[in-house]
C-alpha positions as CSV (number, residue, x, y, z in Angstrom):
1,X,-3.0,-0.4,2.1
2,X,-2.7,-3.6,0.0
3,X,-3.3,-6.9,1.8
4,X,-3.2,-10.2,0.0
5,X,-4.6,-13.3,1.8
6,X,-3.4,-16.9,1.1
7,X,-5.3,-19.8,2.6
8,X,-3.2,-22.9,2.5
9,X,-5.2,-26.0,3.3
10,X,-7.8,-23.9,5.2
11,X,-11.2,-22.8,4.1
12,X,-11.5,-19.1,3.2
13,X,-13.0,-17.0,6.0
14,X,-14.3,-13.5,5.4
15,X,-14.4,-12.9,9.2
16,X,-10.8,-13.8,9.7
17,X,-9.8,-11.7,6.7
18,X,-11.7,-8.6,8.1
19,X,-10.2,-9.2,11.6
20,X,-6.7,-9.4,10.2
21,X,-7.2,-6.3,8.0
22,X,-8.4,-4.3,11.0
23,X,-5.4,-5.3,13.0
24,X,-3.0,-4.5,10.0
25,X,-4.7,-1.1,9.5
26,X,-3.3,0.1,12.8
27,X,0.2,-0.8,11.7
28,X,-0.3,0.9,8.4
29,X,-1.6,4.0,10.1
30,X,1.3,4.1,12.5
31,X,4.1,3.3,10.1
32,X,3.5,5.3,6.9
33,X,6.5,3.7,5.0
34,X,4.6,0.3,4.7
35,X,3.7,-0.7,1.2
36,X,1.8,-4.0,1.4
37,X,1.3,-7.2,3.4
38,X,0.9,-10.8,2.4
39,X,-0.9,-13.0,5.0
40,X,-0.7,-16.8,4.9
41,X,-3.1,-19.0,7.0
42,X,-2.1,-22.6,7.4
43,X,-3.2,-25.7,9.3
44,X,-0.5,-28.0,10.7
45,X,-2.1,-31.4,10.7
46,X,0.7,-32.8,13.1
47,X,0.0,-30.2,15.9
48,X,-3.6,-30.5,17.0
49,X,-3.3,-28.0,20.0
50,X,-1.2,-25.3,18.3
51,X,-1.6,-26.0,14.7
52,X,-3.2,-22.7,13.5
53,X,-0.4,-20.9,11.7
54,X,-0.3,-17.2,10.7
55,X,2.6,-15.9,8.6
56,X,2.7,-12.2,7.7
57,X,5.2,-10.6,5.3
58,X,5.4,-6.8,5.2
59,X,6.7,-5.0,2.1
60,X,8.6,-1.7,2.8
61,X,11.7,0.1,1.6
62,X,14.7,-2.1,2.3
63,X,14.5,-5.8,3.3
64,X,11.0,-7.3,3.9
65,X,9.9,-8.0,7.4
66,X,8.4,-11.5,8.3
67,X,6.8,-13.0,11.3
68,X,5.1,-16.2,12.1
69,X,3.2,-17.8,15.0
70,X,1.4,-21.0,15.7
71,X,-1.4,-20.9,18.3
72,X,-4.6,-22.8,19.2
73,X,-6.8,-20.5,17.0
74,X,-6.2,-18.1,14.2
75,X,-7.3,-14.9,16.0
76,X,-4.6,-15.4,18.7
77,X,-2.1,-16.4,16.0
78,X,-2.8,-13.0,14.2
79,X,-2.4,-11.0,17.3
80,X,0.9,-12.7,18.2
81,X,2.3,-12.3,14.7
82,X,1.3,-8.6,14.5
83,X,2.9,-8.1,18.0
84,X,6.2,-9.5,16.6
85,X,6.0,-7.4,13.5
86,X,5.4,-4.3,15.5
87,X,8.6,-5.0,17.5
88,X,10.6,-5.2,14.3
89,X,9.0,-2.1,12.8
90,X,10.0,0.0,15.9
91,X,13.6,-1.0,15.3
92,X,13.3,-0.2,11.6
93,X,11.8,3.2,12.3
94,X,14.7,4.0,14.5
95,X,17.0,3.4,11.6
96,X,15.0,5.7,9.4
97,X,15.1,8.5,12.1
98,X,18.9,8.6,12.0
99,X,18.9,9.8,8.3
């Protein structure tokens, strides 16, 4: 499992990285065709209430999968983004099963 973290305008947080990696590990264990993940953490200065943005891009055979969410804190944003990715991965796995 390869996970790259990018902090854009946000201080680097080892706790947040560990939390995200733990959540992503579950996806990597469930979907063996995943290659790597790139996680971007951003702060939207214009949105004070929901300005914590988490973007995750998954690399796998075929087109890459991308999800993003903006929530009041990064932990909730990570959970929401991973939930969106899981929905996309379930659809992708169905495509793989047909062949």
